[in-house]
N, C-alpha and C positions, 0 to 999 in steps of 0.2 A: 798499647793493649789490644789484645786480640778481639776480633768482633763477636766471634762466638761466647766471649765471657760475658758479656752485655745483653747477649740473647739474639744477636742481630743473624748469627749463623743459622739458628731455627727458622727465622722470618723469611730468610733469602731461600732455605730449603723447601720451604712450604709454599713459598711462590713460585718456585720451579715446577713443584707438583703440580700446581694449580695450572699452570701455563702448559703442563702437559697432560691435564685431564682431556678426556676425549669428550666429544659431542654424544648425545645420547645415541644417534644414527651409528656413530663409529663405535660405540659402546656394543651395540646390538651385533654388528658385522663380527667382532671379536668375541662376544657371546657366542655366536653361531659356529664361528671357525673352532673354537676351544669345548665348547659344551655339545655342538651338533653332529659331530661326527658318529656315525651309525646310527643317527636318530631318524625317526620318521618324519616324512613330508610336514606332517601336521604339526610338529615340533617348530620347524622354521617358518612354517606360516603363523603359527602362534605369537613368535617373538616377534617379527616382522609387523604384524597387525596390532599387535598392543603396543610395542613401542612407536609404532605410526598415529597410534590413537593419542598418545601424549603430545607429541612432535605436532599434529594438526590443532591440539587445543592450546599447547602452551609454548610452543616453537621448538626448533631444533637445537637446542642450548647445551653447552658444557655441562656435563652432570652436576658438578660442583654447585652451577647456578640456582638448580630446583630447590624449591621450598617446599615446605608441609601445605603452604597455602594453593601452591600448584597442584599437589596431591589430591586436596580435598576438590578443587575445582573439575579434576579428571573423574573423580567419583561421582561427583553431582552431574555432570555432562552425561553420563554414561547411565545414571539412573533414571534422569529426564529422558533418555532414549528409549527406555523401557527395557533395559537390560535387567535381568534377577540380580539381587545382592551376590547372590552364588557365582554369578557369571562375571561380575564386578570383582570380587574376591580372587577369582582365578586369573584374571586381567592383572590385577596386583601382584599376584606372585610371580608372574613373568617379568614384571617391570622391576621388581625388588631383585630379583635374581639377576637382570644384567646389571642393575647399577652396583649390587653386591661385587659382581666379579670385576667391574670396571676399578671399585675402590681397593680392592685386593690387588690387581695387576699393575696400578699406577701408583700405588702406596698413597692414597688419598684419605687425609686425616678430617672425616666428614661423618655425619649421621646421614643414613637413607632415609630421604623425605617421605618415600613410600612405606615406611614402615610404621608400624603402630597408628595408622589413620584409621579413625572410627568408622565403622560400618554399621549400618541399621540391622536390626534382627533380621536375618532369611527366613522366608516362609519355605521350609523345606516340604517339598512335594514327594512322599514317598511312593516309589514305583510298586504298582499292584502285582504279585505273583499269581500268574494266571493258573484258575482252580482246573483240578483234572477233567472236570466234566466240560469245561469249555475249551480246554485242548483238544479232547476227543470230537468236539464239533468242528472245530477248525481243521484236524487232520480229516475228518470225513467230508468236509467241503473241499479239502486240498485233493483229494483222490478223484473226486468228482469233476473239477474243473481240469486238474491234470496239465498245467503249463508251469512255464518256468518261475515265474513269481511264486507259484503254490509250491512249486520243489523247493525254493529256498527256503518257504516259511517251515515246511514239512521237516527239511533237514535239520533247521534249528531245534524243532518242537521236541524232539527225544534226545538231543545231545547237549543242549543247553549251551552251544557255542555262541560267541559274539557275532553280531551280525556281520561284520567286517571280515571276520575269519572264514565264514561260509560265503560271502559274496565274493571273496578274491582267492577262492580255491583254482588252483590249477586242476586240468581233468586228470592228471597222472597221481593227483595228491587222493584220488577215490580208489580204493584197491578192494573191488569186489571178488577177483579170483582166488583170495586168501582162505585158508579154513575159517579164520575169523574176519569177515569184512569190516574195513575200519577207514578213517580218514587221518591223513597225514598232515596235521597242522604245522606248517612251516611258513618261515618268512621268505616273501618274493619281492621282487625289485618295485612291484607295482603295489604291493601291500605287505607291510611290516606288521610286528605283532606288538601287543601292548607291553608284555614282559617277557624275561627270558623263560620264566615257566611257563609261557603260553604256548612253547612249541612241544607238541605231545602226539600221542595217536589215541583216536577216540573210536572205540568199536561201534557198528551201526545195527541197530534193533528199531523194531517198529516202523513208525512212518519215516523215520530217519533213513533207514535202510531201502525202504521203498523209493524214496526221493532219490538218493543217490543211485539207484538202478535205473530211474528214467533220466537222468541227467547223461549217464554214460549212453544208454540206447538212442539219446537224440544229440549226442555231441556233435557240434558243428564247427568248434575252434578247440584252442587249447585251453580256453578258459571255462570252467564250469558254468559261469553266468556271465556270457559277453554283454549281456544288457547293461551290465553295472562295470564291467572289468574288461581293462586293455593294457597294452604293453606300458602305459605310462601310470595309470592309478587306477585305485578300485573306489568307486564313487558309492560308498555304504550310507552317506547322508541321502543321496536319491532314493536309495532303495529304501531306506526307513521311512520317508516320508511317505511312497508309495504304500508300503506293506502296513504301516500303520493306519493309514485313510481307510485301506480295505478292512483290516481287522474292527478299527473302532465303527465303522459302519454297518456291518453285518454280523457284529457278535457282541460286544461290550465299550462302552465309550472310554472307559476308566482303564483300558489295559493298551500295552505298547508290545513291540517284538521283541525288547529287551526282558518282557515278563516272563518269556519261556526260561530265559537264564535264572530267573530267580526261583520260577517253579520246579527246574531240575534239582535245586538244593534241597527244595521240601520235599519234593518226592523220593529223593535219596534219603531224607532223614527218616520219613516215615517206616523204610525198609530197614532203618538201622546200619545204614552203610557208615563205615569210618570215616571220621572227618578228614583222615589223611588222603583215603581214596577218592572222595568228593573233591576235596582242593587239586589232585592231580587231573582228575577228569575235566574239570571245568577251566585249568589253567588258572587257579587262583592262587596266590601268595598267601601262605598262612602267618608270617611273620614269626615262625618258630625258628630258633637257631639251628635246630638239625636239618631244616627243610632241603638245604641243598647237598646233603649227604647221599650217598646212596643212588642206584638206579630206578628207586621208585618202584611202582606195582607192575608185574606183567599185563599185559594188554587183557587176559584170559581173566583175571581177576576183576578188572574193571567190567568186563563183560558180564561176570556173574551178578553184579549189582544193578546195571542197567537192566538186564533180563528180568531181575526181581520187580524193578520199577514198572516195567512193562505189564509184567503179569499181573500186579497189584492194581495198576490203572484197567485193565482188562476185566479183573474182578468187580471193581466199583463200578465200572458202565454195564456189567451185567445184572448188577444188584439194583440200578437205578430203573433197569429196564423191567423188573418184575414186581 
């Protein structure tokens, strides 16, 4: 009688698969080889860091040997170390993705032990959108201090750019000689972009135009902000820490540099800017089916709405001083 008729064929096949299953470190390398192509350096760092955490706590096992109890242990250790629940969830998302790929690539008949692990309720701290009055105070102080850190803040203040997008600019990304001055936000070897839609042209108005002019006038390298950027990397986290500390010390304790990005959406809504223009200007993905069709809005249309925002802010400032 054939062995498979008695079910032994499946047993042998499963044993072979189990023997072929990779360790977590091997699965992580495979994950990066297959999924990491074209991804930012931070993608690779996150995978190695999160898998390394599991290995440090539970050992570098064959992925089929991990249990839900191991996942629970990893969760508890991370929370005890002071990580927020949201951070732990992000770590688990990466670990689950690594093991899911290993399961698919090696034909492993198993349940991912890092799936469906209970997580405590997260205390979600909403980022504050910076009020227009505070933005104007910050911009005025930037004009007065007039150094590279203040140029970076001012550049973001009237464009709503992500900090890394601004800090990682090449000097040739700043176009002041055109009829409409603008920033060409594009990926670089030292700084990738968050999404495909993040590559865009942003017209310059107000404090952002002033900052771009000061950067060009004082350029000493190929990088707009060589304090934070070189040929290897853009140190956006270092910039964030320094700028947030300055803003919170001198203006409001509950705001951060990213608040300018929230604020630009609010400011554009106030002047009734169409959502499609808002999404394109900020490099946001709307999630709509048709967003990838067509060439988008011309830069002069985006300029029209940003100019309205700047004018509206000026009017509010005048009213506050009367």
